[in-house]
A tleap script that builds the chain and sets N, CA, C and O, in Angstrom:
source leaprc.protein.ff14SB
mol = sequence {
  NMET ILE ALA ASP GLU LEU LEU LEU GLY LEU
  ASP VAL GLY SER THR THR VAL LYS ALA VAL
  VAL LEU ASP VAL GLY THR LEU GLY LEU ALA
  ARG SER ARG TYR VAL ARG HIE HIE GLY ASP
  LEU VAL GLY ALA VAL ARG ARG VAL MET GLY
  GLU LEU LEU ARG PRO GLY ASP ARG VAL ARG
  ALA PHE VAL THR GLY SER GLY GLY GLY LEU
  LEU ALA GLU ARG ILE ASP ALA PRO LEU THR
  HIE ALA VAL SER ALA VAL THR ALA ALA GLY
  GLU ARG LEU PRO CPRO
}
set mol.1.N position { 10.675 13.074 1.445 }
set mol.1.CA position { 9.023 13.131 0.552 }
set mol.1.C position { 8.451 14.740 0.176 }
set mol.1.O position { 8.468 15.716 0.925 }
set mol.2.N position { 7.973 14.662 -1.166 }
set mol.2.CA position { 7.391 15.967 -1.694 }
set mol.2.C position { 6.443 16.384 -0.804 }
set mol.2.O position { 5.969 15.500 -0.090 }
set mol.3.N position { 5.979 17.675 -0.634 }
set mol.3.CA position { 4.355 17.514 0.134 }
set mol.3.C position { 3.287 17.309 -0.280 }
set mol.3.O position { 2.308 17.000 0.399 }
set mol.4.N position { 3.340 17.486 -1.739 }
set mol.4.CA position { 2.283 16.821 -1.845 }
set mol.4.C position { 1.701 14.892 -2.358 }
set mol.4.O position { 0.762 14.310 -2.901 }
set mol.5.N position { 2.737 14.672 -1.855 }
set mol.5.CA position { 3.174 13.351 -1.805 }
set mol.5.C position { 2.073 12.346 -1.350 }
set mol.5.O position { 1.427 12.889 -0.453 }
set mol.6.N position { 1.709 11.372 -1.556 }
set mol.6.CA position { 0.651 10.018 -0.834 }
set mol.6.C position { 1.891 8.800 -0.592 }
set mol.6.O position { 2.817 8.431 -1.314 }
set mol.7.N position { 1.554 8.492 0.412 }
set mol.7.CA position { 2.575 7.335 0.975 }
set mol.7.C position { 0.597 5.869 0.596 }
set mol.7.O position { -0.596 6.017 0.863 }
set mol.8.N position { 1.368 4.778 -0.053 }
set mol.8.CA position { 0.492 3.930 -0.661 }
set mol.8.C position { 1.102 2.802 0.236 }
set mol.8.O position { 2.254 2.449 -0.016 }
set mol.9.N position { 0.511 2.285 1.130 }
set mol.9.CA position { 1.084 0.677 1.906 }
set mol.9.C position { -0.477 -0.655 1.139 }
set mol.9.O position { -1.702 -0.760 1.210 }
set mol.10.N position { 0.824 -1.438 0.424 }
set mol.10.CA position { -0.250 -2.475 -0.371 }
set mol.10.C position { 0.185 -3.699 0.675 }
set mol.10.O position { 1.357 -3.764 1.046 }
set mol.11.N position { -0.686 -4.553 1.081 }
set mol.11.CA position { -0.672 -6.150 2.040 }
set mol.11.C position { -1.431 -7.332 0.708 }
set mol.11.O position { -2.622 -7.618 0.586 }
set mol.12.N position { -0.321 -7.791 -0.091 }
set mol.12.CA position { -0.679 -8.769 -0.990 }
set mol.12.C position { -0.837 -10.349 0.008 }
set mol.12.O position { 0.018 -11.225 0.136 }
set mol.13.N position { -1.754 -10.314 0.402 }
set mol.13.CA position { -2.052 -11.744 1.153 }
set mol.13.C position { -2.312 -12.635 0.287 }
set mol.13.O position { -2.393 -12.390 -0.917 }
set mol.14.N position { -2.529 -14.163 0.982 }
set mol.14.CA position { -2.956 -15.122 0.358 }
set mol.14.C position { -4.457 -15.063 -0.341 }
set mol.14.O position { -4.693 -15.777 -1.316 }
set mol.15.N position { -5.152 -14.445 0.041 }
set mol.15.CA position { -6.266 -14.729 -0.090 }
set mol.15.C position { -7.374 -13.007 -0.515 }
set mol.15.O position { -8.500 -12.895 -0.999 }
set mol.16.N position { -6.304 -11.893 -0.018 }
set mol.16.CA position { -6.462 -10.445 0.167 }
set mol.16.C position { -6.115 -9.366 -0.280 }
set mol.16.O position { -5.042 -9.250 0.311 }
set mol.17.N position { -6.237 -8.237 -1.048 }
set mol.17.CA position { -5.423 -6.857 -1.508 }
set mol.17.C position { -6.115 -6.395 -0.104 }
set mol.17.O position { -7.200 -6.862 0.243 }
set mol.18.N position { -5.439 -5.493 0.630 }
set mol.18.CA position { -5.486 -4.263 1.526 }
set mol.18.C position { -4.634 -3.677 1.166 }
set mol.18.O position { -3.496 -4.129 1.039 }
set mol.19.N position { -5.092 -2.169 0.840 }
set mol.19.CA position { -4.383 -0.416 0.318 }
set mol.19.C position { -5.129 0.247 1.402 }
set mol.19.O position { -6.275 0.146 1.841 }
set mol.20.N position { -3.558 1.328 1.832 }
set mol.20.CA position { -3.850 2.428 2.348 }
set mol.20.C position { -3.557 3.417 1.343 }
set mol.20.O position { -2.903 3.105 0.348 }
set mol.21.N position { -4.004 4.626 1.530 }
set mol.21.CA position { -3.036 6.106 1.053 }
set mol.21.C position { -2.846 7.040 1.931 }
set mol.21.O position { -3.998 7.239 2.317 }
set mol.22.N position { -2.172 7.755 2.515 }
set mol.22.CA position { -1.471 8.610 3.640 }
set mol.22.C position { -1.290 9.704 2.747 }
set mol.22.O position { -0.569 9.915 1.772 }
set mol.23.N position { -2.322 10.454 3.487 }
set mol.23.CA position { -1.525 12.106 3.388 }
set mol.23.C position { -0.294 12.243 4.162 }
set mol.23.O position { -0.326 12.179 5.391 }
set mol.24.N position { 0.893 12.447 3.449 }
set mol.24.CA position { 2.224 12.881 3.680 }
set mol.24.C position { 2.488 13.661 5.014 }
set mol.24.O position { 3.176 13.476 6.018 }
set mol.25.N position { 1.578 14.666 4.536 }
set mol.25.CA position { 1.453 15.776 5.473 }
set mol.25.C position { 0.811 15.538 6.715 }
set mol.25.O position { 1.051 16.212 7.716 }
set mol.26.N position { 0.020 14.621 6.680 }
set mol.26.CA position { -0.671 14.532 8.285 }
set mol.26.C position { -0.785 13.418 8.585 }
set mol.26.O position { -1.436 13.056 9.565 }
set mol.27.N position { -0.292 12.790 7.950 }
set mol.27.CA position { -0.410 10.842 7.982 }
set mol.27.C position { -1.582 10.397 8.331 }
set mol.27.O position { -1.672 9.273 8.824 }
set mol.28.N position { -2.852 11.304 8.115 }
set mol.28.CA position { -4.431 11.099 8.142 }
set mol.28.C position { -4.698 9.762 6.599 }
set mol.28.O position { -4.078 9.706 5.537 }
set mol.29.N position { -5.496 9.144 6.955 }
set mol.29.CA position { -5.946 8.187 6.207 }
set mol.29.C position { -6.609 8.856 4.987 }
set mol.29.O position { -7.789 9.112 5.224 }
set mol.30.N position { -6.093 9.320 3.402 }
set mol.30.CA position { -6.721 9.390 2.662 }
set mol.30.C position { -7.971 8.476 2.168 }
set mol.30.O position { -9.178 8.599 2.373 }
set mol.31.N position { -7.237 7.529 1.453 }
set mol.31.CA position { -8.302 5.896 1.282 }
set mol.31.C position { -7.714 4.935 1.584 }
set mol.31.O position { -6.603 4.754 2.082 }
set mol.32.N position { -8.990 3.895 1.064 }
set mol.32.CA position { -8.426 2.360 1.726 }
set mol.32.C position { -9.158 2.005 0.900 }
set mol.32.O position { -10.042 2.634 0.320 }
set mol.33.N position { -8.624 0.305 0.732 }
set mol.33.CA position { -9.447 -0.405 0.389 }
set mol.33.C position { -9.347 -2.243 -0.015 }
set mol.33.O position { -8.527 -2.371 -0.924 }
set mol.34.N position { -9.933 -3.599 0.403 }
set mol.34.CA position { -10.013 -3.749 0.947 }
set mol.34.C position { -10.885 -5.311 0.178 }
set mol.34.O position { -12.029 -5.740 0.325 }
set mol.35.N position { -9.749 -5.791 -0.616 }
set mol.35.CA position { -10.656 -6.702 -1.518 }
set mol.35.C position { -9.896 -8.722 -1.657 }
set mol.35.O position { -8.748 -9.163 -1.708 }
set mol.36.N position { -10.899 -9.202 -1.665 }
set mol.36.CA position { -10.667 -10.790 -2.116 }
set mol.36.C position { -10.114 -10.629 -3.429 }
set mol.36.O position { -10.646 -9.877 -4.245 }
set mol.37.N position { -8.595 -11.598 -3.803 }
set mol.37.CA position { -7.884 -11.270 -5.298 }
set mol.37.C position { -8.959 -12.648 -6.240 }
set mol.37.O position { -9.422 -12.558 -7.377 }
set mol.38.N position { -9.074 -13.758 -5.307 }
set mol.38.CA position { -9.425 -14.966 -6.018 }
set mol.38.C position { -8.223 -15.346 -6.719 }
set mol.38.O position { -8.361 -15.691 -7.893 }
set mol.39.N position { -7.103 -15.346 -6.227 }
set mol.39.CA position { -6.043 -15.868 -7.297 }
set mol.39.C position { -5.509 -15.133 -7.855 }
set mol.39.O position { -4.289 -15.208 -7.999 }
set mol.40.N position { -6.325 -14.053 -8.423 }
set mol.40.CA position { -5.950 -12.784 -9.107 }
set mol.40.C position { -4.819 -11.592 -8.427 }
set mol.40.O position { -4.986 -10.373 -8.383 }
set mol.41.N position { -4.005 -12.143 -8.083 }
set mol.41.CA position { -3.338 -11.287 -7.321 }
set mol.41.C position { -2.906 -9.191 -8.214 }
set mol.41.O position { -3.078 -8.083 -7.706 }
set mol.42.N position { -2.359 -9.583 -9.582 }
set mol.42.CA position { -2.171 -8.587 -10.698 }
set mol.42.C position { -3.915 -8.248 -10.747 }
set mol.42.O position { -3.947 -7.130 -10.232 }
set mol.43.N position { -4.440 -8.382 -10.871 }
set mol.43.CA position { -6.397 -8.276 -11.018 }
set mol.43.C position { -6.232 -7.514 -10.127 }
set mol.43.O position { -6.067 -6.317 -10.360 }
set mol.44.N position { -6.234 -7.943 -9.055 }
set mol.44.CA position { -6.928 -7.108 -7.927 }
set mol.44.C position { -6.305 -5.849 -7.528 }
set mol.44.O position { -6.832 -4.737 -7.501 }
set mol.45.N position { -4.794 -6.267 -7.140 }
set mol.45.CA position { -3.941 -4.622 -7.476 }
set mol.45.C position { -4.133 -3.396 -8.373 }
set mol.45.O position { -4.158 -2.180 -8.181 }
set mol.46.N position { -4.258 -4.209 -9.431 }
set mol.46.CA position { -4.732 -3.143 -10.436 }
set mol.46.C position { -5.967 -3.089 -10.353 }
set mol.46.O position { -6.392 -2.596 -11.397 }
set mol.47.N position { -6.926 -3.380 -9.533 }
set mol.47.CA position { -7.898 -3.040 -10.067 }
set mol.47.C position { -7.756 -1.916 -8.545 }
set mol.47.O position { -8.054 -0.794 -8.953 }
set mol.48.N position { -7.551 -1.872 -7.607 }
set mol.48.CA position { -7.305 -1.633 -6.157 }
set mol.48.C position { -6.305 -0.024 -6.718 }
set mol.48.O position { -6.703 1.095 -6.396 }
set mol.49.N position { -5.434 -0.173 -7.293 }
set mol.49.CA position { -4.300 0.393 -7.172 }
set mol.49.C position { -5.753 1.903 -8.421 }
set mol.49.O position { -5.892 3.107 -8.208 }
set mol.50.N position { -6.341 1.176 -9.346 }
set mol.50.CA position { -7.183 2.135 -9.672 }
set mol.50.C position { -8.102 2.769 -9.213 }
set mol.50.O position { -8.416 3.850 -9.712 }
set mol.51.N position { -8.721 2.268 -8.198 }
set mol.51.CA position { -9.775 3.022 -7.274 }
set mol.51.C position { -9.234 3.770 -6.716 }
set mol.51.O position { -9.706 4.883 -6.949 }
set mol.52.N position { -8.217 3.797 -5.866 }
set mol.52.CA position { -7.387 4.416 -5.290 }
set mol.52.C position { -6.452 5.391 -5.515 }
set mol.52.O position { -6.125 6.131 -4.587 }
set mol.53.N position { -6.026 5.492 -6.484 }
set mol.53.CA position { -5.097 6.520 -7.212 }
set mol.53.C position { -5.693 7.234 -8.516 }
set mol.53.O position { -6.117 6.537 -9.439 }
set mol.54.N position { -5.716 8.439 -8.572 }
set mol.54.CA position { -6.016 9.132 -9.635 }
set mol.54.C position { -4.392 10.364 -10.500 }
set mol.54.O position { -3.297 10.789 -10.132 }
set mol.55.N position { -5.231 10.422 -11.681 }
set mol.55.CA position { -4.127 10.719 -12.419 }
set mol.55.C position { -3.252 11.999 -11.524 }
set mol.55.O position { -3.879 12.751 -10.778 }
set mol.56.N position { -1.727 12.125 -11.714 }
set mol.56.CA position { -1.718 13.213 -11.146 }
set mol.56.C position { -0.854 12.656 -9.623 }
set mol.56.O position { 0.038 13.283 -9.052 }
set mol.57.N position { -1.332 11.541 -9.280 }
set mol.57.CA position { -1.213 11.998 -7.674 }
set mol.57.C position { 0.347 11.449 -7.844 }
set mol.57.O position { 0.720 10.722 -8.765 }
set mol.58.N position { 1.105 11.903 -6.862 }
set mol.58.CA position { 2.570 11.936 -6.600 }
set mol.58.C position { 2.690 10.687 -5.668 }
set mol.58.O position { 2.200 10.918 -4.563 }
set mol.59.N position { 3.158 9.540 -5.791 }
set mol.59.CA position { 2.691 8.483 -4.643 }
set mol.59.C position { 4.549 7.866 -4.359 }
set mol.59.O position { 5.487 8.132 -5.110 }
set mol.60.N position { 4.594 7.355 -3.585 }
set mol.60.CA position { 5.649 6.636 -2.343 }
set mol.60.C position { 5.156 4.969 -2.085 }
set mol.60.O position { 4.815 4.593 -0.963 }
set mol.61.N position { 5.170 4.196 -3.083 }
set mol.61.CA position { 4.265 2.672 -2.234 }
set mol.61.C position { 5.268 1.506 -1.739 }
set mol.61.O position { 6.363 1.094 -2.123 }
set mol.62.N position { 4.577 1.247 -0.941 }
set mol.62.CA position { 5.617 -0.191 0.509 }
set mol.62.C position { 4.713 -0.935 0.107 }
set mol.62.O position { 3.686 -0.514 -0.425 }
set mol.63.N position { 4.949 -2.013 0.286 }
set mol.63.CA position { 4.026 -3.519 -0.378 }
set mol.63.C position { 4.764 -4.410 1.149 }
set mol.63.O position { 5.881 -4.394 1.668 }
set mol.64.N position { 3.783 -4.947 1.382 }
set mol.64.CA position { 3.809 -6.273 2.179 }
set mol.64.C position { 3.307 -7.493 2.143 }
set mol.64.O position { 2.435 -7.313 1.293 }
set mol.65.N position { 3.188 -9.006 2.554 }
set mol.65.CA position { 2.380 -9.812 2.316 }
set mol.65.C position { 3.271 -10.830 1.586 }
set mol.65.O position { 4.359 -10.660 1.037 }
set mol.66.N position { 2.510 -11.946 1.729 }
set mol.66.CA position { 3.036 -13.229 1.324 }
set mol.66.C position { 2.771 -12.893 -0.253 }
set mol.66.O position { 3.575 -13.521 -0.942 }
set mol.67.N position { 1.981 -12.177 -0.943 }
set mol.67.CA position { 2.017 -12.228 -1.898 }
set mol.67.C position { 2.779 -11.033 -2.954 }
set mol.67.O position { 2.704 -10.758 -4.151 }
set mol.68.N position { 3.510 -10.535 -1.811 }
set mol.68.CA position { 4.146 -9.349 -1.811 }
set mol.68.C position { 5.235 -8.845 -3.027 }
set mol.68.O position { 5.160 -7.763 -3.610 }
set mol.69.N position { 6.180 -9.814 -3.245 }
set mol.69.CA position { 7.173 -9.958 -3.678 }
set mol.69.C position { 7.261 -9.481 -5.231 }
set mol.69.O position { 8.043 -8.637 -5.669 }
set mol.70.N position { 6.201 -10.269 -6.030 }
set mol.70.CA position { 6.887 -9.730 -7.179 }
set mol.70.C position { 6.146 -8.504 -7.775 }
set mol.70.O position { 6.343 -7.991 -8.877 }
set mol.71.N position { 5.179 -8.109 -6.742 }
set mol.71.CA position { 4.460 -6.906 -6.874 }
set mol.71.C position { 5.435 -5.929 -6.583 }
set mol.71.O position { 5.554 -4.988 -7.368 }
set mol.72.N position { 6.288 -6.013 -5.392 }
set mol.72.CA position { 7.300 -4.657 -5.330 }
set mol.72.C position { 7.966 -5.025 -6.258 }
set mol.72.O position { 7.704 -4.238 -7.167 }
set mol.73.N position { 8.724 -5.792 -6.623 }
set mol.73.CA position { 9.753 -5.937 -8.098 }
set mol.73.C position { 9.346 -5.089 -9.269 }
set mol.73.O position { 10.107 -4.428 -9.977 }
set mol.74.N position { 7.588 -5.234 -9.416 }
set mol.74.CA position { 6.915 -4.704 -10.777 }
set mol.74.C position { 7.117 -3.303 -10.379 }
set mol.74.O position { 7.646 -2.594 -11.236 }
set mol.75.N position { 6.923 -2.963 -9.681 }
set mol.75.CA position { 6.467 -1.765 -9.021 }
set mol.75.C position { 7.785 -0.584 -8.500 }
set mol.75.O position { 7.560 0.626 -8.504 }
set mol.76.N position { 8.840 -1.036 -8.166 }
set mol.76.CA position { 9.874 -0.384 -7.790 }
set mol.76.C position { 9.856 -0.121 -6.131 }
set mol.76.O position { 10.759 0.565 -5.653 }
set mol.77.N position { 8.652 -0.764 -5.124 }
set mol.77.CA position { 8.781 -0.557 -3.930 }
set mol.77.C position { 9.526 -0.830 -3.225 }
set mol.77.O position { 10.358 -1.550 -3.777 }
set mol.78.N position { 9.891 -0.542 -1.523 }
set mol.78.CA position { 10.830 -1.878 -1.021 }
set mol.78.C position { 9.184 -2.778 -0.700 }
set mol.78.O position { 8.011 -2.424 -0.579 }
set mol.79.N position { 9.877 -3.981 -0.664 }
set mol.79.CA position { 9.153 -5.254 0.571 }
set mol.79.C position { 9.475 -5.191 1.575 }
set mol.79.O position { 10.683 -5.378 1.716 }
set mol.80.N position { 8.428 -4.818 3.232 }
set mol.80.CA position { 8.537 -4.877 4.025 }
set mol.80.C position { 8.357 -5.742 4.790 }
set mol.80.O position { 7.351 -6.322 4.383 }
set mol.81.N position { 8.860 -6.418 6.057 }
set mol.81.CA position { 7.768 -7.516 7.017 }
set mol.81.C position { 7.005 -7.292 7.472 }
set mol.81.O position { 7.197 -6.492 8.388 }
set mol.82.N position { 5.403 -7.809 7.238 }
set mol.82.CA position { 4.193 -7.643 7.739 }
set mol.82.C position { 4.819 -7.047 9.759 }
set mol.82.O position { 4.520 -5.881 10.016 }
set mol.83.N position { 5.190 -7.436 10.332 }
set mol.83.CA position { 5.435 -6.526 11.997 }
set mol.83.C position { 6.609 -6.153 11.714 }
set mol.83.O position { 7.101 -6.056 12.838 }
set mol.84.N position { 7.501 -5.841 10.903 }
set mol.84.CA position { 8.422 -4.428 10.462 }
set mol.84.C position { 7.634 -3.173 9.899 }
set mol.84.O position { 7.900 -2.006 10.189 }
set mol.85.N position { 6.557 -3.619 8.992 }
set mol.85.CA position { 5.605 -2.494 8.834 }
set mol.85.C position { 4.993 -1.966 9.971 }
set mol.85.O position { 5.121 -0.794 10.328 }
set mol.86.N position { 4.187 -2.998 10.669 }
set mol.86.CA position { 3.253 -2.604 12.002 }
set mol.86.C position { 3.730 -1.750 12.849 }
set mol.86.O position { 3.279 -0.681 13.261 }
set mol.87.N position { 5.372 -2.730 13.234 }
set mol.87.CA position { 6.358 -2.048 14.654 }
set mol.87.C position { 6.665 -0.017 13.904 }
set mol.87.O position { 6.507 1.002 14.575 }
set mol.88.N position { 7.043 -0.072 12.625 }
set mol.88.CA position { 7.917 1.024 12.389 }
set mol.88.C position { 6.288 1.871 12.513 }
set mol.88.O position { 6.221 2.872 13.227 }
set mol.89.N position { 5.050 1.376 11.771 }
set mol.89.CA position { 3.929 2.831 12.079 }
set mol.89.C position { 3.663 2.550 13.574 }
set mol.89.O position { 3.218 3.596 14.047 }
set mol.90.N position { 3.749 1.482 14.635 }
set mol.90.CA position { 2.986 2.674 15.983 }
set mol.90.C position { 4.170 3.357 16.773 }
set mol.90.O position { 4.060 3.798 17.917 }
set mol.91.N position { 5.733 3.395 15.727 }
set mol.91.CA position { 6.502 4.092 16.588 }
set mol.91.C position { 6.411 5.321 16.228 }
set mol.91.O position { 7.077 6.211 16.755 }
set mol.92.N position { 5.454 5.536 15.151 }
set mol.92.CA position { 5.882 6.913 14.546 }
set mol.92.C position { 4.358 7.996 14.207 }
set mol.92.O position { 4.252 9.174 13.865 }
set mol.93.N position { 3.172 6.717 14.555 }
set mol.93.CA position { 1.512 7.264 14.870 }
set mol.93.C position { 1.577 7.628 15.906 }
set mol.93.O position { 2.540 7.404 16.639 }
set mol.94.N position { 0.337 8.431 16.298 }
set mol.94.CA position { 0.606 8.567 17.522 }
set mol.94.C position { -1.158 7.909 17.784 }
set mol.94.O position { -2.072 7.829 16.963 }
set mol.95.N position { -1.127 7.534 19.197 }
set mol.95.CA position { -2.377 6.065 19.408 }
set mol.95.C position { -3.346 6.380 18.934 }
set mol.95.O position { -4.311 5.615 18.934 }
savepdb mol mol.pdb
quit
């Protein structure tokens, strides 16, 4: 990964969109957002990404959730099962 790159995790569920942005260097939480999408998944994801990402940000995205399949394809990001994502985070992050 590139040193100034950010990691974006998107969980697109049946009622909400949850997103976190981590700093690659520290794996610390840089930004986060939780919104109800009211059936407008694409609009909610666009709003969240617009609020969390800044021009020039270098981002590597990962997607999970029941509504994440189409989004993952559109943004060319891997779709990961939520249990796998939590397991991977638990193995890499300090308690």
